Structure formats: C-alpha cells, structure tokens
C-alpha positions as CSV (number, residue, x, y, z in Angstrom):
1,M,1.6,-2.7,-38.6
2,Y,-0.7,-0.6,-36.5
3,R,-4.2,-1.8,-35.6
4,M,-6.8,0.9,-35.6
5,L,-10.5,1.2,-34.7
6,I,-12.6,3.9,-36.4
7,V,-15.3,5.4,-34.1
8,D,-17.8,8.1,-35.2
9,D,-21.6,8.5,-34.7
10,E,-22.1,9.2,-38.4
11,R,-22.2,6.0,-40.6
12,I,-21.1,7.8,-43.7
13,I,-17.9,9.1,-42.0
14,R,-17.1,5.6,-40.7
15,E,-17.6,4.1,-44.1
16,T,-15.7,6.8,-46.0
17,L,-12.7,6.6,-43.6
18,S,-12.6,2.8,-43.7
19,R,-13.1,2.3,-47.4
20,H,-11.5,5.2,-49.2
21,I,-8.1,5.5,-47.6
22,D,-5.4,3.0,-48.6
23,W,-4.6,2.0,-45.0
24,A,-2.3,-0.8,-46.1
25,A,0.0,1.8,-47.7
26,L,0.1,3.6,-44.4
27,D,0.9,0.3,-42.6
28,V,-2.4,0.3,-40.8
29,Q,-5.0,-2.4,-40.3
30,V,-8.6,-1.3,-39.6
31,I,-9.9,-3.8,-37.1
32,G,-13.4,-2.4,-37.1
33,T,-15.8,0.5,-36.8
34,A,-18.1,1.6,-34.0
35,S,-20.9,4.1,-33.8
36,N,-20.5,4.9,-30.1
37,G,-18.3,4.5,-27.1
38,L,-20.0,1.3,-25.9
39,E,-19.5,-0.5,-29.2
40,A,-15.9,0.8,-29.3
41,Y,-15.3,-0.6,-25.8
42,D,-16.5,-4.0,-26.8
43,I,-14.4,-4.1,-29.9
44,I,-11.3,-2.8,-28.0
45,M,-11.7,-5.6,-25.4
46,D,-11.9,-8.2,-28.2
47,E,-9.4,-6.9,-30.8
48,Y,-6.8,-4.9,-28.8
49,P,-6.0,-2.0,-31.2
50,D,-2.8,-0.1,-30.8
51,T,-2.9,2.6,-28.1
52,S,0.1,4.6,-29.0
C-alpha cells in the first residue's frame, strides 16, 4: 500500500480529494493533508509517505 500526503492551498480541494476518492480501492493510504509546504514538510518528517 502506498502512503500519500495531499498538499494544496485550497481547503475544499484537499477535503474533496481526501474524502471523495476511494483510496483503499487504489491501494493508497492518505496519511494527511497540508495547506502549504511547511505543513507538508512537518508531516513528511513524521509520517514518511512514499516518494516513488
């Protein structure tokens, strides 16, 4: 299973992507969402999403 982080500055985009796509069917786990690069960096350092 891939581990993925969703990053976008628009809250509605982040929520739509994370909630309305059946990620489990695609063998993907959404580990979180971030609204900017700094938030994303912090989550990446803690959660280690897949980079490939």
